[in-house]
C-alpha positions as CSV (number, residue, x, y, z in Angstrom):
1,M,152.4,137.0,101.1
2,K,153.0,135.8,104.7
3,T,153.9,138.8,106.9
4,K,155.3,137.0,109.9
5,F,158.1,134.5,110.1
6,Y,160.6,133.4,112.7
7,V,164.4,133.0,112.8
8,M,165.1,129.8,114.8
9,K,168.3,129.5,116.8
10,W,169.4,126.4,114.9
11,M,169.3,128.4,111.6
12,T,172.3,130.5,112.9
13,S,174.0,128.0,115.2
14,R,173.7,124.8,113.2
15,L,173.4,126.1,109.6
16,G,175.6,129.1,110.0
17,L,173.2,131.5,108.3
18,S,173.3,135.2,108.6
19,G,172.2,138.3,106.7
20,N,170.2,137.9,103.5
21,E,170.7,134.1,103.5
22,L,169.2,133.9,107.0
23,V,166.2,136.1,106.2
24,A,165.5,134.2,102.9
25,Y,165.9,130.8,104.5
26,A,163.7,131.7,107.5
27,Y,161.0,133.0,105.3
28,L,161.0,130.1,102.9
29,Y,161.1,127.6,105.8
30,E,158.0,129.2,107.2
31,V,156.0,129.4,104.0
32,T,156.9,125.9,102.8
33,G,156.3,124.2,106.2
34,D,159.8,122.8,106.3
35,G,159.8,121.7,102.7
36,K,156.3,120.0,102.8
37,K,155.2,122.3,100.0
38,A,157.0,124.3,97.3
39,Y,157.4,128.1,97.2
40,D,156.3,129.8,94.1
41,G,155.9,133.4,95.2
42,G,158.7,134.7,93.0
43,Y,161.7,136.9,93.3
44,T,159.6,140.1,93.7
45,E,157.9,138.8,96.8
46,L,161.2,137.7,98.3
47,S,162.8,141.1,97.5
48,E,160.1,142.8,99.4
49,V,160.5,140.5,102.4
50,M,164.2,140.8,102.4
51,G,164.2,144.5,101.6
52,T,166.7,144.1,98.8
53,T,166.9,143.9,95.0
54,I,165.9,141.1,92.8
55,P,169.5,140.4,91.7
56,T,170.4,140.1,95.4
57,V,167.5,137.6,95.9
58,Y,168.7,135.6,92.9
59,N,172.3,135.4,94.3
60,T,171.1,134.6,97.8
61,L,169.0,131.7,96.5
62,K,171.9,130.5,94.4
63,K,174.1,130.4,97.5
64,L,171.5,128.6,99.6
65,K,171.1,126.0,96.8
66,E,174.9,125.6,96.6
67,R,175.0,125.0,100.3
68,G,172.3,122.3,100.0
69,F,169.5,124.2,101.9
70,L,167.2,124.7,98.9
71,Y,166.5,122.9,95.6
72,D,164.6,123.6,92.4
73,D,161.3,121.7,92.2
74,G,161.5,121.7,88.4
75,G,158.6,124.0,87.8
76,V,158.5,127.7,86.8
77,R,155.9,130.2,87.9
78,Q,155.7,134.0,87.9
79,D,159.2,135.4,88.0
80,A,161.0,132.5,89.7
81,K,161.6,128.8,89.6
82,V,159.5,126.8,92.0
83,I,161.8,126.0,94.9
84,R,161.7,123.9,98.0
85,V,163.4,124.0,101.4
86,V,165.4,120.9,102.2
87,P,163.6,119.5,105.3
88,R,165.5,120.1,108.5
89,S,165.7,116.4,109.2
90,S,167.5,115.9,105.9
91,L,170.2,118.6,106.4
92,K,173.7,117.3,107.0
93,V,175.0,119.9,109.4
94,A,176.9,119.8,112.7
């Protein structure tokens, strides 16, 4: 598990992220290299990073997918679907 990740200003100002969505997105952005590789660390790992419960992680990822910031990669591993971050250059935000 990666122990250091960064919140970028554009994640709050351009994407409008805050709270759990911001923490989850920033972590996934870091570990996937802006969507260059998939995340398959599972809900347990994300719950530890976010300091929250697995149901909260699930709901947070669902919201990020609905907003178009993440997508399922089609695979399943451990306790989570394999997911990818939509590359920053592909995001349609203000």
